[in-house]
C-alpha positions, 0 to 999 in steps of 0.5 A: 641514574637517568644519565646512565640510562641515557648513555647506555641507550646512546651507546647501544642504539646509536640514532645519528643518521649521518656521520658527524663532521670531523670538527663535531667530534669531541675527542674527550668524549670519545676517550671517556666513552672508550674508558667507560666501555673498557672499565666495564669489560675489565670488570667482567673479565675480573669477575670471571677471573675471581670466580675461577681463581679465587682459591689460588689467590692470597687473602690480600690479593683477593681483597684488592681485586674485590675492591677493584671489581665491586668499588673502583670499576663501578664508580669509574663506569658510572662517572664516565657514563654520566658525563658521556650520557649527558653530553650525548643526550644534548643531541637533536638525534637523541630527542628524535629517537623518540620519534613517535613523540618528539619526531614531529617537533624535529621535523617541523624544526628542520622544515625549510618552509616553517615559520615557527620559532624553532624552525627560524632559529634552526634555519638561520643558525641562531642556535647553531647546534644541539638546538633542543638542548639550547632552548630546553636546557633546564628541562628533562635530563638537564634541569634540577632534580625534579626536572630530571625525575620528570625526564626519566618518567617521560623516557620510561613512558615512551618505551613502555608505550604509556605516553599520551598525545599530544605531548605537553610540557610539565610546566610553562616555558620560562622567559629566562630560556629566551633571555639568556641569549636575546637580552644582551643583543642590540636588537633586543635592547633597541626595541621600545617594547622590550625596554618598557616591558623588561620587568614584566618579561623578567618576572614572567608576567608577560610571556615571550611567546605571547608576542613571538609564538608559536615555538612549534607547530601544533601537534597533529594526532593521527590514528596510527600516531602510537605506531600500533 
């Protein structure tokens, strides 16, 4: 359900500030989006047709049309919407669209003078695309069922204006999100601190951010932070 909401938001209110480069456009997602939209429009047209012409149709034809209208087309729209929605929700622009809460972190990440981990990864292209998703893949809309539920709650809180600042993560950041990229690199393996403390790092007893933080700049709360 959360993926459907995300897809509808991305489709109806695009937030990408500039046109993507040709190689950044995934033709499969484009066709999936068109298929989902086409299926939705077909369902609307078919629904109107059933209302207007139901008395002229035979029982068999009416059953097949109802099957398509109320079963096949909705399943197709939901399936395609989930795929497109989750892919679009990986974009930094999607996170930044909640500008009153996430905008601060995106601006810090894109700040050429910032020395936070997010900014360094962004500036040096250590994380070349979908930077928010690359480091928070197990969080929000992309994690387990509990994480998806929390992500949907955050989404609804933002648009209902019931969120609180400063923004807090629901759970501590996991070392595994760092290790999935860094553990196999020569620089990591050559560090005696990493080798000696690898068991503690993997278990979470020693946090990556204890030595390498901060991940983001501290969020500053202003009087008009909520846009009111």
